[in-house]
C-alpha positions in Angstrom: -7.1 8.9 -31.9 -4.3 7.4 -29.3 -1.5 6.8 -31.2 0.7 4.7 -28.7 1.1 0.9 -29.2 4.0 -1.3 -28.0 4.9 -5.1 -28.5 2.9 -7.2 -26.1 5.5 -10.2 -25.7 8.1 -8.1 -24.8 6.8 -6.4 -22.4 5.3 -9.2 -20.7 8.7 -10.9 -21.2 10.0 -8.1 -19.1 7.5 -8.0 -16.7 8.3 -11.8 -16.1 12.4 -11.2 -15.9 11.8 -8.6 -13.8 9.3 -11.0 -11.3 11.5 -13.7 -11.7 13.2 -13.3 -8.0 9.5 -13.1 -6.6 8.3 -16.6 -8.7 11.3 -18.2 -7.3 11.0 -16.8 -3.5 7.1 -18.4 -3.6 7.9 -21.2 -5.3 5.1 -20.5 -8.6 6.8 -21.6 -12.0 6.0 -19.1 -14.6 5.7 -20.8 -18.3 5.3 -18.2 -21.5 3.3 -19.5 -24.3 3.3 -16.1 -26.8 2.5 -16.5 -30.2 5.2 -15.2 -33.1 4.5 -11.9 -34.8 1.6 -10.5 -32.5 0.7 -6.8 -34.0 1.2 -4.0 -32.2 -1.1 -3.6 -29.4 -3.3 0.0 -28.7 -1.5 0.8 -25.2 1.8 1.9 -24.3 4.5 -0.4 -23.4 4.2 1.4 -19.1 1.0 1.1 -19.2 0.6 -2.5 -20.3 3.5 -3.2 -18.4 1.9 -2.3 -15.2 -1.5 -3.8 -16.1 0.7 -7.2 -16.4 2.4 -6.5 -12.9 -0.2 -6.3 -11.7 -2.3 -9.5 -12.8 0.7 -11.5 -12.1 1.0 -10.3 -9.1 -2.1 -11.1 -8.1 -1.0 -14.5 -9.6 1.8 -14.9 -7.1 0.1 -13.6 -4.1 -2.9 -16.5 -5.0 -0.6 -19.6 -4.4 0.8 -19.5 -1.4 1.9 -23.2 -1.3 4.2 -22.2 -4.7 2.6 -23.5 -7.9 2.3 -22.3 -11.7 1.1 -19.6 -13.6 0.9 -19.5 -17.3 1.0 -16.4 -19.6 -0.1 -16.8 -23.2 -0.6 -14.3 -26.0 -2.0 -14.8 -28.7 -3.8 -12.6 -32.2 -7.4 -13.0 -32.0 -8.1 -11.8 -36.3 -11.5 -12.0 -36.2 -12.1 -9.7 -33.5 -8.8 -7.3 -34.3 -7.2 -7.9 -30.9 -4.6 -9.5 -29.2 -5.5 -11.1 -25.7 -3.3 -11.9 -23.4 -4.6 -14.8 -20.7 -3.0 -15.2 -17.0 -4.0 -18.6 -16.0 -3.3 -19.7 -12.3 -3.6 -22.2 -10.0 -4.3 -20.4 -6.9 -6.8 -20.5 -3.9 -9.5 -19.1 -6.5 -11.9 -16.5 -5.5 -15.4 -17.5 -4.1 -18.2 -16.9 -6.3 -19.4 -13.8 -4.2 -16.6 -12.5 -4.1 -16.1 -12.1 -8.1 -18.3 -8.7 -8.8 -16.0 -6.8 -6.5 -12.5 -7.8 -7.5 -12.1 -4.8 -10.2 -12.9 -2.0 -7.3 -10.5 0.1 -5.5 -9.8 -1.3 -2.2 -11.5 -4.8 -2.0 -8.9 -7.7 -1.3 -9.7 -11.3 -0.1 -6.2 -11.4 1.6 -6.3 -10.3 5.3 -5.3 -6.8 5.8 -1.9 -5.9 7.4 1.8 -5.6 7.0 2.1 -7.0 3.8 -0.9 -7.7 2.6 -2.8 -6.5 0.1 -4.1 -3.1 -0.3 -6.7 -4.5 -2.4 -5.6 -1.9 -6.0 -3.7 -3.9 -8.4 -6.6 -5.6 -10.0 -8.5 -2.1 -9.7 -5.4 -0.3 -11.7 -5.5 -3.2 -14.3 -8.8 -2.7 -15.0 -8.7 1.3 -15.1 -5.8 1.0 -17.2 -7.2 -1.8 -19.8 -10.2 0.2 -19.8 -9.2 3.8 -20.6 -7.7 2.0 -23.8 -10.2 0.6 -25.0 -9.2 -2.5 -24.0 -11.3 -5.9 -21.9 -10.7 -7.9 -18.5 -12.3 -10.2 -17.5 -11.8 -12.8 -14.7 -13.1 -16.8 -14.0 -12.4 -17.9 -11.3 -13.4 -21.0 -9.0 -12.3 -21.6 -5.4 -9.3 -24.0 -5.2 -9.2 -24.6 -8.8 -7.3 -21.0 -9.7 -8.2 -17.9 -11.6 -8.0 -17.0 -15.3 -7.5 -13.3 -16.3 -8.4 -12.3 -19.7 -7.4 -9.4 -20.8 -7.6 -7.9 -25.0 -6.5 -4.9 -26.4 -7.2 -3.1 -29.8 -4.8 -3.6 -32.4 -2.6 -0.5 -33.1 -3.3 0.9 -36.6 -1.2 3.4 -38.2 -2.5 6.7 -38.6 -3.2 7.3 -42.5 -1.8 10.5 -43.4 -3.9 13.3 -44.7 -3.9 14.0 -48.4 -2.2 17.6 -48.9 -4.9 19.6 -51.0 -4.6 18.8 -54.9 -2.7 15.6 -54.5 -3.4 12.2 -56.4 -6.1 9.7 -55.2 -5.0 6.8 -53.7 -4.9 3.9 -55.3 -4.2 5.8 -58.8 -1.1 6.0 -60.7 -0.3 9.3 -62.5 0.0 9.0 -66.5 4.1 9.5 -67.7 4.2 12.6 -69.0 
Protein backbone atom coordinates (compact mmCIF):
# COMPACT_ATOMS: atom_id res chain seq x y z
CA UNK A 1 0.00 0.00 0.00
CA UNK A 2 1.33 3.43 -0.94
CA UNK A 3 1.66 5.69 2.11
CA UNK A 4 2.92 8.76 0.24
CA UNK A 5 0.73 11.84 0.27
CA UNK A 6 0.82 15.63 0.00
CA UNK A 7 -1.16 18.85 0.05
CA UNK A 8 -2.04 19.45 -3.62
CA UNK A 9 -2.71 23.17 -3.12
CA UNK A 10 0.71 23.75 -1.54
CA UNK A 11 2.46 21.90 -4.37
CA UNK A 12 0.52 23.78 -7.06
CA UNK A 13 1.33 27.14 -5.43
CA UNK A 14 5.01 26.19 -5.28
CA UNK A 15 5.11 25.16 -8.95
CA UNK A 16 3.47 28.44 -9.99
CA UNK A 17 5.82 30.43 -7.73
CA UNK A 18 8.87 28.68 -9.23
CA UNK A 19 7.51 29.26 -12.75
CA UNK A 20 6.79 32.97 -12.21
CA UNK A 21 9.80 34.17 -14.24
CA UNK A 22 9.09 31.93 -17.24
CA UNK A 23 5.39 32.84 -17.11
CA UNK A 24 6.25 36.56 -17.11
CA UNK A 25 8.81 36.19 -19.91
CA UNK A 26 6.25 34.32 -22.03
CA UNK A 27 3.55 36.93 -21.33
CA UNK A 28 1.36 34.32 -19.67
CA UNK A 29 -0.90 35.17 -16.75
CA UNK A 30 -1.68 32.35 -14.37
CA UNK A 31 -4.90 32.29 -12.34
CA UNK A 32 -5.22 29.89 -9.41
CA UNK A 33 -8.63 28.69 -8.26
CA UNK A 34 -7.85 26.31 -5.43
CA UNK A 35 -10.57 24.99 -3.15
CA UNK A 36 -9.83 25.47 0.53
CA UNK A 37 -9.23 22.53 2.85
CA UNK A 38 -8.59 19.85 0.24
CA UNK A 39 -7.89 16.39 1.61
CA UNK A 40 -4.35 15.07 1.07
CA UNK A 41 -3.78 13.33 -2.24
CA UNK A 42 -2.19 9.89 -2.56
CA UNK A 43 0.96 11.03 -4.37
CA UNK A 44 4.22 12.42 -3.04
CA UNK A 45 4.98 16.14 -3.20
CA UNK A 46 8.01 15.58 -5.45
CA UNK A 47 5.99 13.52 -7.94
CA UNK A 48 3.04 15.94 -8.00
CA UNK A 49 5.51 18.79 -8.42
CA UNK A 50 6.93 17.05 -11.51
CA UNK A 51 3.46 16.36 -12.94
CA UNK A 52 2.35 19.97 -12.48
CA UNK A 53 5.62 21.43 -13.75
CA UNK A 54 5.33 19.44 -16.99
CA UNK A 55 1.65 20.31 -17.48
CA UNK A 56 2.22 24.01 -16.78
CA UNK A 57 5.32 24.13 -19.00
CA UNK A 58 3.33 22.52 -21.80
CA UNK A 59 0.59 25.15 -21.39
CA UNK A 60 3.11 28.02 -21.53
CA UNK A 61 4.79 26.55 -24.62
CA UNK A 62 1.39 26.37 -26.33
CA UNK A 63 1.01 30.17 -26.03
CA UNK A 64 3.90 31.70 -28.01
CA UNK A 65 2.15 35.09 -28.01
CA UNK A 66 1.22 34.96 -24.35
CA UNK A 67 -2.20 34.38 -22.88
CA UNK A 68 -3.83 33.02 -19.80
CA UNK A 69 -3.66 29.70 -18.01
CA UNK A 70 -5.99 28.71 -15.20
CA UNK A 71 -5.19 26.04 -12.64
CA UNK A 72 -8.04 24.70 -10.49
CA UNK A 73 -8.11 22.14 -7.73
CA UNK A 74 -11.22 20.79 -6.03
CA UNK A 75 -12.55 17.75 -4.22
CA UNK A 76 -14.85 15.30 -5.99
CA UNK A 77 -16.71 13.87 -3.02
CA UNK A 78 -18.63 11.31 -5.08
CA UNK A 79 -15.45 9.76 -6.46
CA UNK A 80 -13.28 10.39 -3.42
CA UNK A 81 -10.71 12.17 -5.57
CA UNK A 82 -9.01 15.51 -5.80
CA UNK A 83 -9.17 16.89 -9.33
CA UNK A 84 -6.66 19.32 -10.75
CA UNK A 85 -7.37 21.11 -14.02
CA UNK A 86 -5.04 23.19 -16.14
CA UNK A 87 -6.70 25.15 -18.97
CA UNK A 88 -4.75 27.26 -21.45
CA UNK A 89 -5.59 29.58 -24.33
CA UNK A 90 -2.90 28.06 -26.51
CA UNK A 91 -2.76 26.88 -30.09
CA UNK A 92 -4.48 23.59 -29.27
CA UNK A 93 -3.78 20.14 -30.60
CA UNK A 94 -5.01 18.64 -33.87
CA UNK A 95 -7.56 15.80 -33.46
CA UNK A 96 -5.25 13.32 -35.20
CA UNK A 97 -2.49 14.07 -32.66
CA UNK A 98 -4.61 13.71 -29.49
CA UNK A 99 -4.22 9.90 -29.18
CA UNK A 100 -0.41 10.30 -29.11
CA UNK A 101 0.07 13.20 -26.66
CA UNK A 102 1.17 10.95 -23.78
CA UNK A 103 3.66 8.94 -25.88
CA UNK A 104 7.35 9.49 -25.08
CA UNK A 105 9.12 11.69 -27.66
CA UNK A 106 5.89 12.75 -29.33
CA UNK A 107 5.73 16.49 -29.84
CA UNK A 108 3.74 18.89 -31.96
CA UNK A 109 6.56 21.43 -31.64
CA UNK A 110 9.52 21.54 -34.00
CA UNK A 111 12.60 19.79 -32.70
CA UNK A 112 15.94 21.55 -32.35
CA UNK A 113 17.60 24.00 -30.03
CA UNK A 114 15.16 25.23 -27.40
CA UNK A 115 12.38 22.98 -28.66
CA UNK A 116 10.50 20.27 -26.81
CA UNK A 117 11.84 16.70 -26.82
CA UNK A 118 8.29 15.45 -26.22
CA UNK A 119 8.78 13.96 -22.78
CA UNK A 120 6.83 16.28 -20.45
CA UNK A 121 3.33 14.89 -20.88
CA UNK A 122 4.67 11.32 -21.07
CA UNK A 123 6.34 11.81 -17.68
CA UNK A 124 3.20 13.44 -16.24
CA UNK A 125 1.11 10.51 -17.51
CA UNK A 126 3.49 7.86 -16.14
CA UNK A 127 3.73 9.46 -12.70
CA UNK A 128 -0.02 10.02 -12.49
CA UNK A 129 -0.81 6.42 -13.43
CA UNK A 130 1.81 5.02 -11.05
CA UNK A 131 -0.10 6.64 -8.16
CA UNK A 132 -3.49 5.29 -9.35
CA UNK A 133 -4.40 8.70 -10.76
CA UNK A 134 -6.14 9.58 -13.98
CA UNK A 135 -5.06 12.11 -16.58
CA UNK A 136 -6.95 13.16 -19.67
CA UNK A 137 -6.38 15.91 -22.18
CA UNK A 138 -9.00 17.70 -24.25
CA UNK A 139 -8.02 20.14 -26.95
CA UNK A 140 -9.20 21.91 -30.08
CA UNK A 141 -7.05 23.75 -32.58
CA UNK A 142 -6.92 27.50 -31.90
CA UNK A 143 -9.13 27.03 -28.79
CA UNK A 144 -6.67 25.82 -26.19
CA UNK A 145 -6.23 22.72 -24.09
CA UNK A 146 -7.63 21.35 -20.85
CA UNK A 147 -5.67 18.80 -18.84
CA UNK A 148 -7.65 17.03 -16.09
CA UNK A 149 -5.79 15.09 -13.43
CA UNK A 150 -7.48 13.21 -10.59
CA UNK A 151 -5.77 11.54 -7.63
CA UNK A 152 -7.31 9.37 -4.95
CA UNK A 153 -7.60 10.93 -1.53
CA UNK A 154 -5.00 9.68 0.92
CA UNK A 155 -6.52 7.61 3.70
CA UNK A 156 -4.55 7.09 6.86
CA UNK A 157 -3.73 3.44 7.37
CA UNK A 158 -5.74 1.85 10.17
CA UNK A 159 -3.38 0.35 12.73
CA UNK A 160 -3.83 -3.34 13.30
CA UNK A 161 -5.41 -4.25 16.59
CA UNK A 162 -3.01 -6.07 18.90
CA UNK A 163 -3.93 -9.65 19.76
CA UNK A 164 -6.36 -9.71 22.63
CA UNK A 165 -7.14 -6.01 22.24
CA UNK A 166 -10.63 -4.63 22.59
CA UNK A 167 -12.92 -4.42 19.62
CA UNK A 168 -13.30 -1.14 17.78
CA UNK A 169 -16.42 0.78 18.66
CA UNK A 170 -16.97 -0.93 22.01
CA UNK A 171 -16.27 0.68 25.33
CA UNK A 172 -14.88 -1.51 28.08
CA UNK A 173 -16.96 -1.83 31.22
CA UNK A 174 -15.63 0.11 34.19
CA UNK A 175 -14.09 -2.12 36.88
